[in-house]
LOTITOR-456880 format. One record per residue (C-alpha): residue number from 0; x negated, y negated, z. Coordinates in steps of 0.25 Angstrom, whole numbers, plus 5000, padded with zeros to 4 digits. Example, Ala and Ser with C-alpha at 12.3 -4.5 7.8 and 13.67 -1.06 7.14 Angstrom:
BEGIN
   num      x      y      z
     0   4951   5018   5031
     1   4945   5004   5029
! end
This chain:
BEGIN
   num      x      y      z
     0   5021   5142   4948
     1   5009   5151   4950
     2   5011   5165   4956
     3   5005   5168   4969
     4   4999   5181   4974
     5   5010   5192   4974
     6   5017   5187   4962
     7   5028   5179   4968
     8   5032   5166   4962
     9   5035   5156   4973
    10   5045   5146   4972
    11   5043   5131   4970
    12   5037   5123   4982
    13   5046   5113   4989
    14   5035   5103   4991
    15   5039   5090   4983
    16   5031   5078   4981
    17   5037   5065   4976
    18   5029   5052   4972
    19   5036   5040   4977
    20   5033   5029   4967
    21   5046   5021   4966
    22   5048   5011   4977
    23   5054   4997   4980
    24   5045   4986   4985
    25   5046   4972   4990
    26   5036   4963   4996
    27   5044   4962   5009
    28   5041   4964   5024
    29   5056   4964   5027
    30   5058   4975   5038
    31   5071   4979   5033
    32   5066   4983   5020
    33   5063   4997   5026
    34   5078   5000   5028
    35   5086   5008   5019
    36   5097   4998   5018
    37   5088   4986   5015
    38   5092   4978   5002
    39   5079   4981   4994
    40   5084   4973   4982
    41   5071   4965   4982
    42   5062   4977   4981
    43   5056   4980   4968
    44   5053   4994   4962
    45   5038   4998   4963
    46   5030   5010   4959
    47   5021   5015   4970
    48   5009   5015   4971
    49   5012   5000   4972
    50   5003   4988   4976
    51   5011   4975   4977
    52   4999   4966   4979
    53   4993   4967   4965
    54   5007   4963   4960
    55   5004   4949   4964
    56   4995   4939   4958
    57   4981   4935   4964
    58   4981   4923   4973
    59   4969   4915   4978
    60   4976   4912   4991
    61   4976   4927   4995
    62   4964   4935   4999
    63   4952   4939   4990
    64   4948   4951   4999
    65   4961   4958   4993
    66   4961   4952   4979
    67   4969   4939   4981
    68   4982   4948   4981
    69   4993   4947   4991
    70   4998   4958   5002
    71   5011   4956   5009
    72   5021   4965   5014
    73   5029   4975   5005
    74   5040   4985   5007
    75   5042   4998   4999
    76   5055   5006   4998
    77   5058   5019   4993
    78   5071   5027   4994
    79   5072   5042   4992
    80   5082   5053   4995
    81   5078   5063   5006
    82   5072   5075   4998
    83   5076   5089   5000
    84   5067   5095   5011
    85   5065   5109   5014
    86   5069   5114   5028
    87   5058   5109   5038
    88   5051   5102   5026
    89   5045   5088   5027
    90   5045   5075   5018
    91   5032   5068   5017
    92   5029   5054   5012
    93   5015   5051   5008
    94   5009   5037   5005
    95   4995   5037   4999
    96   4993   5023   5002
    97   5000   5010   5007
    98   4993   4997   5008
    99   4995   4994   5019
   100   5000   4993   5034
   101   5012   5001   5029
   102   5025   5006   5036
   103   5034   5017   5030
   104   5049   5017   5033
   105   5059   5028   5031
   106   5073   5025   5031
   107   5071   5013   5040
   108   5061   5019   5050
   109   5046   5017   5050
   110   5039   5030   5049
   111   5025   5026   5047
   112   5015   5014   5047
   113   5002   5015   5040
   114   4991   5004   5040
   115   4980   5009   5031
   116   4982   5006   5017
   117   4974   5018   5011
   118   4977   5030   5018
   119   4989   5040   5014
   120   5000   5043   5024
   121   5011   5054   5024
   122   5024   5053   5032
   123   5034   5064   5035
   124   5048   5058   5032
   125   5056   5071   5035
   126   5062   5068   5048
   127   5067   5054   5044
   128   5073   5056   5030
   129   5087   5054   5028
   130   5096   5066   5026
   131   5094   5074   5013
   132   5097   5067   5000
   133   5099   5054   5007
   134   5090   5042   5004
   135   5078   5038   5012
   136   5070   5025   5011
   137   5055   5024   5013
   138   5050   5010   5015
   139   5036   5006   5016
   140   5032   4992   5022
   141   5018   4988   5018
   142   5011   4976   5026
   143   5000   4970   5017
   144   5001   4956   5024
   145   4986   4958   5028
   146   4983   4956   5013
   147   4968   4954   5016
   148   4966   4966   5024
   149   4955   4972   5015
   150   4943   4968   5008
   151   4949   4973   4994
   152   4962   4973   4987
   153   4971   4984   4994
   154   4985   4982   4987
   155   4998   4982   4995
   156   5009   4993   4996
   157   5011   5007   4993
   158   4999   5008   4983
   159   4997   5023   4983
   160   5007   5035   4980
   161   5018   5039   4989
   162   5024   5053   4989
   163   5035   5060   4996
   164   5034   5075   4999
   165   5043   5086   5004
   166   5037   5099   5010
   167   5042   5112   5016
   168   5042   5114   5031
   169   5029   5122   5029
   170   5020   5114   5020
   171   5006   5109   5018
   172   5003   5097   5026
   173   5001   5084   5019
   174   4986   5084   5014
   175   4985   5097   5021
   176   4976   5104   5011
   177   4961   5103   5012
   178   4952   5110   5003
   179   4937   5111   5005
   180   4927   5118   4996
   181   4916   5124   5005
   182   4909   5132   4994
   183   4908   5128   4980
   184   4898   5134   4970
   185   4898   5136   4955
   186   4904   5150   4957
   187   4913   5149   4969
   188   4921   5139   4978
   189   4928   5140   4991
   190   4940   5131   4995
   191   4944   5130   5009
   192   4959   5125   5010
   193   4964   5120   5023
   194   4979   5119   5023
   195   4988   5112   5033
   196   5002   5119   5033
   197   5013   5112   5040
   198   5025   5119   5046
   199   5036   5108   5049
   200   5045   5118   5056
   201   5045   5126   5069
   202   5037   5139   5071
   203   5026   5146   5063
   204   5029   5151   5049
   205   5021   5159   5040
   206   5016   5154   5027
   207   5006   5158   5016
   208   4996   5147   5011
   209   4992   5150   4997
   210   4980   5142   4991
   211   4977   5142   4976
   212   4966   5135   4969
   213   4969   5132   4954
   214   4957   5128   4945
   215   4957   5116   4935
   216   4964   5125   4925
   217   4975   5128   4935
   218   4971   5143   4936
   219   4970   5149   4950
   220   4956   5148   4955
   221   4958   5154   4969
   222   4970   5157   4979
   223   4972   5161   4993
   224   4984   5163   5002
   225   4986   5167   5016
   226   4997   5167   5027
   227   4998   5159   5039
   228   5007   5154   5050
   229   5011   5139   5051
   230   5010   5130   5063
   231   5023   5128   5071
   232   5028   5115   5066
   233   5014   5110   5063
   234   5002   5112   5054
   235   4994   5124   5051
   236   4980   5122   5044
   237   4976   5134   5036
   238   4962   5137   5029
   239   4960   5145   5016
   240   4949   5148   5007
   241   4949   5150   4992
   242   4937   5155   4983
   243   4936   5149   4969
   244   4927   5155   4959
   245   4919   5146   4949
   246   4924   5133   4954
   247   4923   5121   4945
   248   4917   5110   4953
   249   4923   5096   4955
   250   4914   5084   4952
   251   4915   5070   4945
   252   4909   5076   4933
   253   4919   5088   4933
   254   4931   5085   4942
   255   4937   5099   4942
   256   4949   5100   4951
   257   4956   5112   4957
   258   4970   5113   4963
   259   4973   5120   4976
   260   4987   5125   4978
   261   4991   5126   4992
   262   5004   5134   4994
   263   5012   5137   5007
   264   5021   5149   5006
   265   5031   5154   5015
   266   5040   5167   5014
   267   5035   5168   4999
   268   5039   5154   4995
   269   5030   5142   4993
   270   5034   5131   5003
   271   5023   5121   4999
   272   5012   5119   4989
   273   5001   5108   4988
   274   4991   5106   4977
   275   4977   5100   4980
   276   4967   5096   4970
   277   4953   5101   4974
   278   4939   5102   4968
   279   4927   5110   4971
   280   4914   5102   4974
   281   4903   5101   4984
   282   4898   5089   4991
   283   4884   5086   4997
   284   4878   5073   5002
   285   4864   5076   5005
   286   4856   5065   5012
   287   4843   5068   5005
   288   4849   5071   4991
   289   4862   5064   4989
   290   4875   5069   4985
   291   4878   5082   4978
   292   4891   5086   4972
   293   4892   5101   4969
   294   4878   5103   4972
   295   4873   5093   4962
   296   4867   5079   4965
   297   4878   5069   4962
   298   4874   5054   4964
   299   4887   5047   4968
   300   4889   5036   4957
   301   4901   5030   4964
   302   4909   5017   4965
   303   4918   5011   4976
   304   4932   5008   4972
   305   4943   5000   4979
   306   4957   5005   4976
   307   4964   4994   4968
   308   4966   4996   4953
   309   4965   4982   4948
   310   4978   4977   4942
   311   4986   4988   4949
   312   4981   4985   4963
   313   4980   4996   4973
   314   4992   5004   4966
   315   4983   5010   4956
   316   4988   5020   4946
   317   4980   5033   4943
   318   4978   5029   4929
   319   4971   5016   4934
   320   4961   5024   4943
   321   4959   5034   4932
   322   4954   5024   4922
   323   4945   5017   4932
   324   4939   5030   4938
   325   4936   5035   4924
   326   4929   5022   4920
   327   4921   5023   4932
   328   4918   5038   4929
   329   4914   5034   4915
   330   4904   5025   4921
   331   4897   5036   4929
   332   4904   5034   4943
   333   4907   5047   4950
   334   4911   5043   4964
   335   4921   5033   4970
   336   4921   5027   4984
   337   4935   5023   4988
   338   4931   5010   4994
   339   4936   5007   5005
   340   4948   5015   5007
   341   4954   5029   5003
   342   4959   5030   4989
   343   4973   5035   4984
   344   4975   5050   4982
   345   4977   5047   4967
   346   4963   5041   4966
   347   4957   5053   4972
   348   4965   5062   4963
   349   4959   5054   4951
   350   4945   5055   4957
   351   4946   5070   4958
   352   4951   5072   4944
   353   4941   5062   4937
   354   4929   5065   4945
   355   4924   5055   4956
   356   4918   5058   4970
   357   4926   5049   4980
   358   4922   5043   4993
   359   4935   5042   5001
   360   4934   5030   5010
   361   4943   5028   5022
   362   4941   5014   5028
   363   4934   5000   5025
   364   4935   4996   5040
   365   4937   5003   5053
   366   4940   4996   5066
   367   4934   4983   5063
   368   4938   4974   5051
   369   4930   4969   5039
   370   4932   4955   5034
   371   4941   4957   5022
   372   4937   4944   5015
   373   4922   4944   5018
   374   4919   4959   5020
   375   4910   4963   5032
   376   4915   4961   5046
   377   4928   4953   5048
   378   4925   4938   5048
   379   4939   4933   5049
   380   4952   4938   5056
   381   4966   4936   5050
   382   4978   4944   5048
   383   4978   4947   5033
   384   4964   4954   5034
   385   4968   4964   5045
   386   4965   4977   5039
   387   4965   4992   5043
   388   4954   4991   5054
   389   4965   4988   5064
   390   4972   5001   5061
   391   4959   5009   5060
   392   4958   5014   5074
   393   4972   5020   5074
   394   4973   5024   5059
   395   4959   5028   5054
   396   4960   5042   5057
   397   4973   5045   5051
   398   4970   5037   5039
   399   4957   5043   5037
   400   4963   5057   5038
   401   4975   5055   5029
   402   4965   5050   5018
   403   4956   5062   5020
   404   4968   5072   5020
   405   4973   5067   5007
   406   4959   5066   5000
   407   4950   5077   5006
   408   4954   5087   4994
   409   4949   5078   4983
   410   4936   5083   4977
   411   4933   5069   4973
   412   4932   5065   4988
   413   4917   5067   4992
   414   4915   5057   5004
   415   4924   5051   5015
   416   4920   5037   5018
   417   4924   5032   5032
   418   4921   5017   5030
   419   4915   5006   5022
   420   4905   4996   5027
   421   4911   4997   5041
   422   4898   4992   5048
   423   4902   4977   5044
   424   4913   4978   5055
   425   4903   4983   5066
   426   4895   4971   5071
   427   4884   4980   5077
   428   4881   4987   5064
   429   4880   4973   5057
   430   4871   4968   5068
   431   4862   4980   5069
   432   4858   4980   5054
   433   4851   4966   5055
   434   4855   4962   5041
   435   4864   4951   5047
   436   4854   4945   5056
   437   4852   4930   5052
   438   4837   4931   5052
   439   4837   4943   5042
   440   4833   4939   5028
   441   4835   4951   5020
   442   4847   4955   5010
   443   4857   4965   5016
   444   4859   4972   5002
   445   4844   4975   4999
   446   4837   4974   5013
   447   4834   4986   5023
   448   4840   4984   5037
   449   4832   4973   5045
   450   4835   4981   5058
   451   4828   4994   5060
   452   4836   5006   5065
   453   4833   5005   5079
   454   4838   4991   5079
   455   4851   4994   5072
   456   4854   5006   5082
   457   4851   4997   5094
   458   4859   4986   5089
   459   4871   4995   5087
   460   4870   5002   5100
   461   4868   4988   5107
   462   4882   4984   5102
   463   4889   4996   5110
   464   4898   5007   5104
   465   4897   5009   5089
   466   4912   5008   5084
   467   4907   5009   5070
   468   4900   5022   5073
   469   4911   5028   5081
   470   4922   5025   5071
   471   4913   5031   5060
   472   4912   5044   5068
   473   4927   5045   5070
   474   4930   5042   5055
   475   4919   5053   5051
   476   4925   5062   5061
   477   4939   5061   5056
   478   4934   5063   5042
   479   4926   5076   5045
   480   4939   5081   5053
   481   4946   5082   5039
   482   4934   5084   5030
   483   4919   5089   5031
   484   4917   5091   5017
   485   4914   5077   5013
   486   4905   5067   5019
   487   4909   5055   5028
   488   4904   5042   5022
   489   4904   5027   5025
   490   4899   5015   5017
   491   4889   5008   5026
   492   4886   4993   5024
   493   4876   4993   5036
   494   4870   5007   5034
   495   4857   5003   5042
   496   4867   5002   5055
   497   4876   5013   5051
   498   4865   5023   5049
   499   4861   5021   5064
   500   4875   5024   5070
   501   4886   5033   5072
   502   4892   5027   5059
   503   4881   5033   5051
   504   4881   5046   5059
   505   4896   5048   5055
   506   4893   5048   5040
   507   4888   5059   5031
   508   4885   5049   5020
   509   4882   5035   5022
   510   4885   5024   5011
   511   4877   5012   5010
   512   4884   4999   5006
   513   4875   4991   4997
   514   4863   4996   5005
   515   4855   5004   4994
   516   4843   4999   5001
   517   4847   5008   5013
   518   4845   5021   5005
   519   4831   5023   5008
   520   4832   5017   5022
   521   4843   5028   5025
   522   4834   5039   5019
   523   4823   5035   5028
   524   4830   5033   5041
   525   4843   5042   5039
   526   4839   5053   5029
   527   4850   5062   5035
   528   4861   5052   5030
   529   4867   5054   5016
   530   4868   5040   5010
   531   4873   5033   4997
   532   4878   5020   4992
   533   4892   5017   4997
   534   4893   5004   4990
   535   4883   4999   4979
   536   4882   4989   4969
   537   4885   4992   4954
   538   4871   4990   4949
   539   4859   4998   4945
   540   4851   4996   4958
   541   4861   5004   4966
   542   4861   5016   4957
   543   4846   5016   4956
   544   4845   5017   4971
   545   4854   5029   4971
   546   4846   5036   4960
   547   4833   5034   4967
   548   4837   5041   4979
   549   4842   5055   4980
   550   4848   5054   4994
   551   4857   5042   4990
   552   4870   5050   4985
   553   4875   5038   4976
   554   4883   5026   4978
   555   4896   5019   4976
   556   4896   5006   4968
   557   4904   4994   4973
   558   4913   4995   4965
   559   4918   5004   4954
   560   4929   4994   4950
   561   4932   4980   4954
   562   4942   4978   4965
   563   4952   4967   4970
   564   4948   4960   4982
   565   4935   4957   4990
   566   4936   4943   4984
   567   4937   4934   4996
   568   4936   4919   4991
   569   4933   4923   4977
   570   4945   4919   4970
   571   4948   4922   4958
   572   4939   4934   4960
   573   4950   4944   4965
   574   4941   4957   4963
   575   4928   4961   4966
   576   4920   4964   4953
   577   4910   4974   4958
   578   4915   4986   4950
   579   4910   4994   4938
   580   4924   4992   4933
   581   4933   4979   4934
   582   4946   4979   4940
   583   4953   4982   4927
   584   4944   4994   4926
   585   4935   4989   4915
   586   4921   4993   4916
   587   4910   4982   4920
   588   4896   4981   4917
   589   4892   4988   4930
   590   4900   5000   4925
   591   4891   5001   4912
   592   4878   5000   4920
   593   4882   5010   4930
   594   4887   5019   4919
   595   4873   5019   4913
   596   4867   5022   4927
   597   4877   5033   4931
   598   4879   5040   4917
   599   4865   5038   4911
   600   4867   5050   4902
   601   4879   5044   4895
   602   4875   5033   4885
   603   4881   5019   4889
   604   4878   5005   4885
   605   4885   4992   4888
   606   4881   4977   4885
   607   4884   4965   4893
   608   4880   4950   4891
   609   4878   4937   4899
   610   4871   4924   4897
   611   4857   4923   4902
   612   4861   4911   4911
   613   4872   4919   4918
   614   4864   4931   4919
   615   4855   4937   4930
   616   4843   4936   4921
   617   4832   4928   4914
   618   4824   4930   4901
   619   4809   4929   4902
   620   4800   4924   4891
   621   4800   4938   4884
   622   4815   4939   4883
   623   4816   4949   4895
   624   4829   4948   4903
   625   4824   4947   4918
   626   4832   4945   4931
   627   4832   4931   4936
   628   4830   4938   4950
   629   4820   4949   4948
   630   4826   4962   4955
   631   4840   4956   4956
   632   4846   4969   4949
   633   4842   4977   4961
   634   4851   4968   4970
   635   4863   4965   4962
   636   4876   4966   4970
   637   4890   4967   4967
   638   4896   4965   4953
   639   4889   4962   4940
   640   4883   4950   4934
   641   4892   4943   4924
   642   4890   4949   4911
   643   4899   4950   4899
   644   4902   4961   4888
   645   4903   4952   4876
   646   4894   4945   4866
   647   4900   4931   4865
   648   4890   4920   4870
   649   4885   4907   4865
   650   4875   4907   4853
   651   4860   4907   4858
   652   4864   4910   4873
   653   4855   4920   4880
   654   4863   4932   4884
   655   4858   4943   4893
   656   4862   4956   4887
   657   4863   4968   4898
   658   4865   4982   4893
   659   4869   4994   4902
   660   4864   5006   4895
   661   4860   5021   4897
   662   4850   5019   4886
   663   4835   5018   4889
   664   4833   5008   4878
   665   4842   4998   4871
   666   4841   4988   4860
   667   4850   4976   4860
   668   4854   4972   4846
   669   4861   4959   4842
   670   4867   4958   4828
   671   4858   4969   4823
   672   4845   4963   4829
   673   4838   4970   4840
   674   4835   4962   4853
   675   4825   4972   4858
   676   4826   4985   4865
   677   4826   4986   4881
   678   4823   4998   4890
   679   4833   5002   4901
   680   4821   5005   4910
   681   4817   4990   4910
   682   4829   4986   4917
   683   4830   4991   4931
   684   4845   4986   4932
   685   4848   4995   4920
   686   4853   4984   4912
   687   4846   4981   4898
   688   4845   4966   4896
   689   4842   4957   4884
   690   4843   4942   4883
   691   4849   4938   4870
   692   4852   4925   4863
   693   4867   4926   4859
   694   4872   4927   4845
   695   4885   4932   4841
   696   4886   4946   4835
   697   4884   4960   4841
   698   4875   4964   4852
   699   4871   4979   4853
   700   4864   4988   4863
   701   4857   5000   4856
   702   4850   5012   4861
   703   4851   5025   4869
   704   4862   5029   4860
   705   4870   5016   4863
   706   4874   5005   4853
   707   4883   4996   4860
   708   4887   4982   4856
   709   4895   4969   4859
   710   4899   4959   4849
   711   4903   4944   4849
   712   4918   4943   4848
   713   4928   4933   4844
   714   4940   4928   4851
   715   4951   4938   4855
   716   4960   4943   4844
   717   4965   4957   4847
   718   4967   4967   4858
   719   4963   4981   4860
   720   4970   4990   4870
   721   4966   5003   4876
   722   4969   5011   4888
   723   4955   5011   4893
   724   4946   5022   4897
   725   4958   5029   4905
   726   4964   5033   4891
   727   4952   5042   4889
   728   4953   5051   4901
   729   4966   5048   4909
   730   4971   5060   4916
   731   4982   5054   4924
   732   4993   5064   4921
   733   5004   5053   4920
   734   4997   5039   4919
   735   5002   5029   4929
   736   4996   5018   4922
   737   4990   5014   4908
   738   4978   5005   4905
   739   4979   4995   4894
   740   4965   4988   4891
   741   4966   4976   4882
   742   4953   4971   4876
   743   4951   4958   4867
   744   4945   4959   4853
   745   4942   4949   4843
   746   4948   4949   4828
   747   4936   4958   4824
   748   4939   4968   4835
   749   4927   4964   4844
   750   4929   4965   4859
   751   4932   4951   4865
   752   4926   4950   4879
   753   4923   4935   4880
   754   4937   4930   4878
   755   4950   4932   4885
   756   4965   4933   4882
   757   4978   4934   4890
   758   4984   4948   4887
   759   4998   4953   4890
   760   5002   4968   4891
   761   5016   4972   4888
   762   5020   4987   4890
   763   5030   4993   4881
   764   5036   5006   4886
   765   5036   5012   4900
   766   5026   5004   4907
   767   5022   4991   4914
   768   5010   4983   4916
   769   5004   4986   4930
   770   4993   4976   4930
   771   4983   4969   4921
   772   4969   4965   4923
   773   4957   4960   4916
   774   4946   4965   4926
   775   4941   4952   4930
   776   4939   4950   4945
   777   4942   4935   4943
   778   4955   4937   4936
   779   4967   4934   4945
   780   4977   4936   4934
   781   4989   4944   4941
   782   4987   4959   4939
   783   5002   4961   4939
   784   5005   4956   4925
   785   5005   4960   4911
   786   4995   4949   4906
   787   4982   4944   4909
   788   4969   4937   4903
   789   4958   4947   4899
   790   4944   4947   4905
   791   4932   4951   4896
   792   4942   4952   4885
   793   4950   4964   4892
   794   4962   4967   4901
   795   4969   4978   4907
   796   4984   4982   4909
   797   4988   4994   4917
   798   5002   4999   4913
   799   5010   5008   4922
   800   5020   5018   4917
   801   5035   5015   4919
   802   5041   5028   4913
   803   5050   5029   4901
   804   5042   5038   4892
   805   5041   5028   4881
   806   5027   5025   4875
   807   5020   5014   4883
   808   5014   5003   4875
   809   5006   4991   4880
   810   5005   4978   4871
   811   4995   4968   4874
   812   4996   4954   4869
   813   4988   4941   4870
   814   4988   4927   4864
   815   4981   4927   4850
   816   4979   4942   4851
   817   4985   4953   4843
   818   4994   4962   4852
   819   4989   4976   4855
   820   4997   4988   4859
   821   4993   5001   4867
   822   5001   5013   4868
   823   5000   5021   4881
   824   5005   5035   4884
   825   5016   5033   4893
   826   5018   5044   4903
   827   5006   5052   4897
! end
C-alpha cells in the first residue's frame, strides 16, 4: 500500500465488492418463486450476464422487429450469507442492466421495480438482511412478455453485471466521484474532483479526503488532502483540485489513462477508497470549424452500434466486444454512437482503453411510441409492442441521471444524446416539413424542405403547445445539471422542423439523420448551430459531403455491425445487414471501402466480383463500366450491392470486378495478362471497375504498393482455424470468451468462398460453446448450438471459459473435411 504524507502506513480498507455471476434461472412467472422456501429444483444454474432469448431457436411466427426470438417471463434466484458489516455500514446491490420491467425481491419482500432495461440501479439492502451469517435470497422477476417492445433485438434477463458491495458508515457515495479537467495543455492540467461523502450515522464526524492521481506507469502524478466535517446522516459534497505536470492526453490515437484514488480517512485510518479511471483531453464543437479534440481538428469517423453481440445475444462477453471494436478501429473508425440506448459500463471501459469517442444515447422514444414493426409514428396498437414511453414521464429523469452518474468520468464519452428520431412521434413536426404532403413530388432523402421556415414555424405554432420542444428542454436541463463539459446532442430525422423550435434550441450539437442535403441549408439559416451526421449511409458520398465542409463535425454510419431485428415481415432475414461488419464480426465490402477513405495513408486493396447481369452496371462499346442509372452512386442507401469475394464463375461469363484501394492507379492482371490500368480519380464512388470475361485461374490487382489476388478454388477439403484479429491485440486481462474462426480451403490450400459445409465445434478442456454464427443475415440456424453450415466458406464459434486450468482445445469437423484443432490459452 502506498505511504501517505506523514509516513504512516494505513490499514486495509473495509470496502468489499463481489461480482455475483452464479444464479439459478427458470422461465417462470410463479409468484412463489421469490420465496426462500420455494422448491427451485426446476431452476437451472446460469452465469450472469445472461440472455435467455438467444438460447431459443428463431421462429417465423414471432416478431421480426426483435429478430424472431421469444421473450416471456423469467425468474432468477441467488442465495448469499449476510456479509460482515462494519458498525453503521451499508450493503449495496447494483444491477448494470436488466431487460426489462424487472422486480427485485429480498427474502420474500419486493424492494424495487425497474421498467427501463438500459439504466443501472443500486439498492441498499442493509436494513432487510437476515442476521449475520444467515442466508438471504435475492430473486429477480423479469417480465419480457412484451417481446416486440423495441425496433431491434433487446435480449431478455439480467444481461449485464451484478455487484454486491459492503461499505463503512462513512463512505463515498455510489458513483459519487466526478472529475472534470478545466485546464489541459502540453505542460499542465488541472483536475477538479467533486466527491460525495455519505455519513450513514447520526451527527457530524470529521474526516480527511485524500486524492491521488497515478500516471499510466502507476507513479504518483499529483495528490491533495484536506479535512472536512460530514453531514449529519446525509451527504456532504466536497470539491478539490489537483495540478498535474506534463499530462499525457487521451485520444483515440493514444488512449492514455490515469487513475484517481479517492480515500476517506478517519482518526488516522482509511475507511473507504474508490478508484476512478480518468483521461485528460479537451473537447470543442465549433459551429463554423467542426470538432476539435485536444485543440486539433478531428473529423468524427463514427458508426452506430446496437448492443447485441450476434450469437451471444445481449449478454456480450468483453472479449467479443474487444474483437469487434478493434476490427472497426483497424478500418479507421474513431467514434461510436450507442444507438439507441445507454451501453454497459464494461463497454465504456473498453472504449476508454482501446480509444473510441462515444456518444452516450439515453432514449429512442419519449412520451409517445414509435411503431416497433414499421418505424416512424405508431401505426398499430397491441400489448406486445408497449415500450418505455408509458414509463417515460415518471422515470426518465432518474434513468437519465443514473446513466450519467455512472458514465461521466469516462474520457471516451464526448456527447450526451437525449433522443433519436423523436420527431416521428409528434404530428405537428411531420406536417410542418411539407415532405409528406400528398402533392409533393420530391425525394425525402435528397430534397430540400418543400416548406419555408416561416411556414414550418407557423404550422407548429398553430398546433398549440410544443410537447417535443418542452420535453427536449427538460432532458437537456437534467443533463446539464450533472455535466456541462460535454454537449447535448439529438439525432434529428426532421431537422428542418427541429431547427425552428425549442427542440433545436435545447441542443448544442444537432445530428442529421440521412439528411446530408441539409448541411448547407443549416449553414445558411442557422450558422450558430453545430451540426454533424447522426445517421449516415455506408457509402463514399456520405464521407465526401463531410470532407467538403469544415463546419460538419463528422458522421455516424448506420451501422458499424449488423444487428438482429428491424426485419418485420422479412423472414428468413432476421438481421439488418447495413453494417461494416456482419453479425459474426467478419468484415464486409463496405468496411474495405471506408478503410480506404478513413485511412488513406495506409495501403489497402480489396477485390470483389459479381456477374454483369446481377450488377448495378452496364458496359459501353469501349469496354468501360458505367452505372445503369447515371449518378446512382450518390443516392445509394443502406447495405451493399450483392458482390462476392471469390473467382468461381462460368466460363465466358462477364464479371464486374470492383476494387476498393488507396492506390491512385491499379492494373488488373488475369493469369499474368494485364487487363488495363485504371485511375481512382475516374471513379467518383472510389471503386475501381473492370468488366472481365471469366476464366479460371488467378486475378490480381497491382499498383500503389498493392499486389492482392483471388484464385479459382476447388471443392472444400480442409479447414483452417484461427482466433481472428482479437488474438493480435486482446488486452482483456482474463478472457471471458475465445473466438474460433473456421475457414474452408480446397485440397491445394486455396480459400473456398463459393461452397459451404456443415461444421461441428467440440471443446476439449475447461470451456463450452456459447454460440455459433456464419454472419449471414438470412441464416436462421440456432445460435445456441455447436454446429452450423458456413456462409461464404466461413463460420465462427464463441467458446466460454468454464474453469479447471487445463489447456482448452477446440476441434472442428465436417463431412468430407480433414478435422482441425486449435489450442486456446485457458485463463490467460
